[in-house]
C-alpha positions in Angstrom: -90.6 -154.3 12.7 -87.0 -154.4 11.7 -84.7 -151.5 10.9 -85.8 -149.5 7.8 -83.9 -150.2 4.6 -82.9 -148.2 1.6 -85.9 -149.8 -0.2 -88.3 -148.5 2.5 -86.9 -145.0 2.0 -87.2 -145.3 -1.7 -90.9 -146.3 -1.4 -91.6 -143.6 1.1 -90.0 -140.9 -1.1 -91.4 -142.2 -4.4 -88.0 -142.8 -6.0 -85.8 -145.7 -7.1 -83.5 -147.3 -4.5 -80.5 -146.4 -6.7 -81.5 -142.7 -6.3 -81.6 -143.0 -2.5 -78.1 -144.6 -2.6 -76.8 -141.9 -4.8 -78.3 -139.2 -2.6 -76.3 -140.4 0.3 -73.1 -141.4 -1.6 -72.9 -138.4 -4.0 -75.5 -135.8 -2.9 -74.4 -133.2 -5.5 -75.5 -135.5 -8.3 -79.1 -135.7 -7.1 -81.5 -132.8 -7.7 -81.8 -130.8 -4.5 -85.6 -131.2 -4.3 -85.3 -134.9 -4.7 -82.5 -135.2 -2.2 -84.6 -133.2 0.4 -87.5 -135.5 -0.2 -85.3 -138.6 0.3 -83.7 -137.2 3.5 -87.1 -136.2 4.9 -88.4 -139.7 4.2 -85.4 -141.3 5.8 -85.9 -139.1 8.9 -89.5 -140.1 9.2 -88.6 -143.7 9.0 -85.6 -143.5 11.3 -83.3 -144.7 8.5 -79.5 -143.8 8.8 -77.2 -144.6 5.9 -73.9 -143.7 7.5 -73.0 -143.9 11.2 -70.9 -140.8 11.8 -67.6 -140.5 13.7 -68.0 -142.0 17.2 -66.8 -140.8 20.6 -65.6 -143.4 23.1 -68.6 -145.4 24.2 -70.3 -145.3 20.9 -72.0 -141.9 21.2 -72.3 -140.2 17.8 -70.0 -137.1 17.3 -71.1 -134.2 15.2 -68.8 -133.0 12.5 -68.3 -129.9 10.3 -66.4 -130.1 7.0 -63.9 -127.3 6.2 -63.1 -127.1 2.5 -60.1 -125.0 1.4 -58.6 -124.4 -2.0 -54.9 -125.0 -1.2 -53.6 -126.5 2.0 -50.0 -125.3 1.1 -51.1 -121.7 0.9 -50.2 -120.0 4.3 -53.3 -117.8 3.9 -55.4 -120.8 5.2 -53.3 -121.5 8.3 -55.0 -119.1 10.6 -58.4 -119.9 9.1 -57.9 -123.6 9.9 -56.7 -122.7 13.5 -59.8 -120.6 14.1 -62.1 -123.2 12.6 -60.6 -125.9 14.7 -61.0 -123.9 17.9 -64.6 -123.1 17.2 -65.3 -126.8 16.5 -63.5 -127.9 19.6 -65.4 -125.5 21.9 -68.7 -126.8 20.5 -67.7 -130.5 20.8 -67.6 -131.0 17.0 -65.1 -132.8 14.8 -63.5 -130.8 12.0 -62.9 -132.6 8.7 -60.5 -130.8 6.4 -60.6 -131.1 2.6 -58.1 -129.7 0.1 -59.3 -129.0 -3.5 -56.1 -127.8 -5.2 -57.9 -124.7 -6.6 -60.2 -126.9 -8.7 -64.0 -126.5 -8.8 -64.4 -130.1 -9.9 -62.3 -131.4 -7.0 -64.2 -129.1 -4.6 -67.5 -130.5 -5.7 -66.3 -134.0 -5.4 -64.9 -133.4 -1.9 -68.2 -131.9 -0.7 -70.2 -134.7 -2.2 -68.0 -137.2 -0.4 -68.4 -135.5 3.0 -72.0 -134.2 2.9 -73.8 -137.3 4.2 -71.3 -137.6 7.2 -71.3 -134.0 8.4 -73.8 -131.5 10.0 -72.6 -128.6 7.8 -69.9 -127.4 5.5 -67.7 -124.3 5.7 -66.1 -123.5 2.3 -63.2 -121.0 2.2 -62.7 -119.2 -1.1 -64.9 -121.5 -3.1 -64.2 -121.9 -6.8 -67.5 -123.6 -7.5 -70.3 -122.0 -9.5 -73.2 -120.2 -7.7 -75.6 -122.9 -8.9 -73.4 -125.7 -7.5 -73.2 -123.9 -4.1 -77.0 -123.3 -4.0 -77.5 -127.1 -4.5 -75.3 -127.8 -1.5 -76.9 -125.1 0.6 -80.3 -126.7 0.0 -79.1 -130.0 1.6 -76.9 -129.0 4.5 -75.9 -125.9 6.6 -73.3 -124.0 4.5 -71.1 -121.1 5.4 -69.0 -119.4 2.7 -65.8 -117.5 3.6 -64.6 -114.9 1.1 -67.7 -115.5 -1.1 -71.2 -113.9 -1.2 -74.3 -115.9 -2.0 -77.8 -115.0 -0.8 -78.8 -118.6 -0.2 -75.9 -119.2 2.3 -74.5 -117.7 5.4 -71.4 -115.7 4.4 -68.4 -114.3 6.1 -66.3 -111.7 4.2 -63.5 -109.3 4.8 -64.0 -105.6 4.0 -61.9 -105.8 0.8 -63.3 -102.6 -0.6 -62.1 -100.6 2.4 -58.7 -102.3 2.5 -58.1 -101.6 -1.2 -59.1 -98.0 -0.7 -56.7 -97.6 2.2 -53.9 -99.1 0.2 -54.6 -96.9 -2.8 -54.8 -93.8 -0.6 -51.5 -94.8 0.9 -49.8 -95.1 -2.5 -51.4 -91.8 -3.7 -50.0 -90.0 -0.6 -46.6 -91.3 -1.5 -46.9 -89.8 -5.0 -47.8 -92.8 -7.0 -50.4 -92.5 -9.7 -49.9 -95.5 -11.9 -50.8 -98.8 -10.3 -50.7 -102.3 -11.7 -53.2 -104.9 -10.2 -51.8 -108.4 -10.4 -54.9 -110.5 -10.5 -55.5 -113.8 -8.8 -57.4 -117.0 -10.1 -60.0 -116.4 -12.7 -62.6 -118.3 -10.6 -61.9 -116.3 -7.5 -64.9 -114.2 -6.3 -62.5 -112.1 -4.1 -60.4 -111.2 -7.1 -63.3 -109.5 -8.8 -64.2 -107.6 -5.7 -60.6 -106.3 -5.2 -60.2 -105.3 -8.8 -63.5 -103.4 -8.9 -62.6 -101.7 -5.7 -59.3 -100.5 -7.1 -60.9 -99.2 -10.3 -63.4 -97.2 -8.2 -60.8 -95.7 -5.8 -58.6 -95.0 -8.8 -61.4 -92.9 -10.4 -62.0 -91.1 -7.1 -58.3 -90.3 -6.6 -57.5 -89.6 -10.3 -55.1 -92.5 -10.5 -54.4 -94.9 -13.4 -55.0 -98.6 -12.7 -54.4 -101.6 -14.9 -55.0 -105.3 -14.4 -52.8 -108.1 -15.6 -53.6 -111.8 -15.1 -55.2 -114.0 -14.0 -52.4 -115.8 -12.1 -52.3 -118.6 -9.6 -52.0 -117.2 -6.1 -48.4 -118.4 -5.6 -44.9 -116.9 -5.3 -43.9 -118.6 -8.5 -46.7 -117.0 -10.5 -45.8 -113.7 -9.0 -42.2 -114.0 -10.3 -43.7 -114.8 -13.7 -45.9 -111.7 -13.5 -42.9 -109.5 -12.7 -41.8 -109.4 -16.3 -45.2 -108.0 -17.4 -45.1 -105.5 -14.6 -41.6 -104.3 -15.7 -42.8 -103.9 -19.3 -45.6 -101.6 -18.2 -43.3 -99.5 -16.0 -45.6 -98.5 -13.1 -44.3 -97.2 -9.8 -46.7 -99.2 -7.7 -48.2 -102.7 -7.6 -51.3 -104.0 -5.8 -51.3 -107.8 -5.8 -54.3 -110.1 -5.3 -52.6 -111.7 -2.3 -49.3 -111.7 -0.4 -47.8 -114.7 -2.2 -48.2 -113.0 -5.6 -46.8 -109.7 -4.1 -43.8 -111.5 -2.8 -43.2 -113.2 -6.1 -43.5 -109.9 -7.9 -40.9 -108.3 -5.6 -38.5 -111.2 -6.2 -39.0 -111.1 -9.9 -38.5 -107.4 -10.2 -35.4 -107.5 -8.1 -34.0 -110.2 -10.4 -34.6 -107.8 -13.3 -32.6 -105.1 -11.5 -35.6 -103.1 -10.4 -35.4 -101.7 -6.8 -38.1 -102.4 -4.3 -39.4 -100.0 -3.1 -37.0 -97.4 -4.6 -38.4 -97.8 -8.1 -41.6 -99.8 -7.5 -43.7 -100.0 -4.4 -45.6 -103.2 -3.8 -48.7 -104.0 -1.6 -50.1 -107.4 -0.9 -53.4 -108.7 0.7 -53.9 -111.0 3.7 -50.9 -110.4 6.1 -49.6 -113.9 6.2 -46.8 -114.8 8.6 -43.9 -114.6 6.1 -44.6 -110.9 5.2 -42.3 -109.7 7.9 -39.6 -112.2 6.9 -39.1 -111.3 3.3 -36.8 -108.4 2.2 -38.1 -105.8 2.1 -41.0 -106.6 4.6 -44.3 -106.5 2.7 -46.9 -103.7 3.1 -50.2 -105.4 3.0 -53.9 -105.4 3.8 -54.4 -107.5 6.9 -57.5 -109.8 7.0 -58.8 -111.2 10.3 -58.1 -114.8 9.1 -58.4 -116.6 12.5 -61.6 -114.8 13.3 -63.0 -115.6 9.9 -62.4 -119.4 10.4 -63.7 -119.3 14.0 -66.8 -117.3 13.0 -67.5 -119.5 10.0 -67.6 -122.7 11.9 -69.5 -121.2 14.8 -72.2 -119.9 12.4 -72.3 -123.2 10.5 -73.0 -125.1 13.8 -75.7 -122.6 14.7 -77.4 -123.0 11.3 -77.1 -126.8 11.6 -78.9 -126.6 14.9 -81.8 -124.6 13.5 -80.7 -120.9 13.4 -81.9 -118.9 10.4 -79.2 -117.0 8.5 -79.6 -113.3 8.5 -79.6 -113.1 4.7 -76.8 -110.5 4.8 -73.0 -111.3 4.8 -71.0 -110.7 7.9 -68.3 -108.3 6.9 -65.1 -108.3 9.1 -62.8 -105.2 9.3 -59.4 -105.1 7.7 -56.4 -102.8 8.2 -53.5 -101.5 6.2 -50.1 -102.7 7.6 -47.3 -100.4 6.3 -43.9 -102.0 6.1 -40.8 -101.4 3.9 -42.1 -102.5 0.5 -43.7 -99.1 -0.1 -42.0 -95.7 -0.1 -42.4 -92.2 -1.6 -42.0 -92.1 -5.4 -38.5 -90.9 -6.1 -37.9 -87.6 -8.0 -35.8 -89.5 -10.6 -38.7 -91.9 -11.4 -41.2 -89.0 -11.4 -39.1 -87.0 -13.9 -38.7 -90.0 -16.2 -42.4 -90.7 -16.2 -43.5 -87.1 -16.7 -41.0 -86.3 -19.5 -40.3 -89.5 -21.3 -43.2 -90.3 -23.7 -41.8 -93.8 -24.2 -42.8 -94.5 -20.6 -46.4 -93.4 -21.2 -46.7 -95.5 -24.4 -45.2 -98.5 -22.5 -47.8 -98.2 -19.8 -50.7 -97.7 -22.2 -49.7 -100.5 -24.7 -52.4 -103.1 -25.3 -51.4 -106.5 -23.9 -54.3 -108.6 -25.0 -57.7 -109.6 -23.5 -56.2 -110.7 -20.2 -55.3 -107.1 -19.4 -57.7 -104.2 -19.0 -57.2 -100.5 -18.2 -59.2 -97.7 -16.4 -58.1 -94.1 -16.5 -59.7 -91.3 -14.6 -60.8 -88.1 -16.4 -58.1 -85.5 -16.9 
C-alpha cells in the first residue's frame, strides 16, 4: 500500500478533501472539532501534510512558534531571549512572528504556523477569547500576559505591582493619579486599570483613566497634553514607553519631572535608566516569562496536562528619579485653587473615566 493521500484522510474523517487541505493550510478557518477529527484520522493513517524543519541528516526537528505584538517594542526583547534559551535547551526550533498589534494579523500568523509547529506561545495576545480557544483545541498553547481557562497561562503580578506603585506615590504625598491606558484590545491594560482603581479606593486617592493609546513613546507624547489639562501630580502609565513619552511631552510643555509631576511606568525595559530623569517603574520578570512560557508549551505538547490555573510571576517596584515628594507649592495650588479641582474633574468624553474614594 502506498503513502496515504489527502483523499484517504478525507474519507477517513468523513469530510471533503478541500476541508482537509484547509485544515492544514489555514487551521483557524476550520471548526475546531472538525480539525481535530481530521488530524486524528491523519495520525491513524500515517499521513503527514508538511515535513517540518530538518536537522542535518534529515531528522525532523520540533518547533515552537512565538507570536509577539510588536518586534520593535523593547518589552519583548528579554521575552524573546528567554524563549530562545528554553527552546535551545530542549532541542526545539523557535519560530518568531510579529503581528503589529493587530488581532487579524495575529490570527493569520498563527494559522500559517500551526501545522508546522508543536505548540504556540503568544505574548500579549490581541485576539478574542473565542479565537484563542479554537487554537488551544488544536495545538499546545501558552499565553503570556493573558488569562484563559482553556490554555496554560503565565502572568506577572500586575495587581501587586500597581499597589506598590500607588503606595509609593501616596507616601510621597500624591493623591491625584492619571492612568495613561494602553491598547484597547490589551487584557493587561484592563487588569492594571482595575488594580489602580481598587488601591485608589483603599488609600483614599483619586484616579482617572485617559486613553486608549498605542504603547509607544510617540503616543505618550501625545497623551502629555491631556495629562497637563487635568493637572495631576502623578502619572501611572500602562507601560514604560508611554511613560517615557509622557515625560518628554510634559517637559516640552514646561512642566518639571518630577518636581511638578511624578511618573511611573511598567515593565522595566533597558532604556529606563538611560532617559532623563531615570524612570521609576514596576519591573516584570520578562526573561523568566519567555523561558517559562516555551518550557511549559513544550511540556504540554509532549502530553503534560495544564494545571488550569495561571502561573503568576512576582514583580517589584524600582524607584528611580522620575518620582519625588509632592512639592509644597503644588500642594498649596491644588488645595486652594478651585480651578485646579474643576480642571481635574472636567469630563473629557467616553474614553476617560474617573473613580473617587469616599470623603
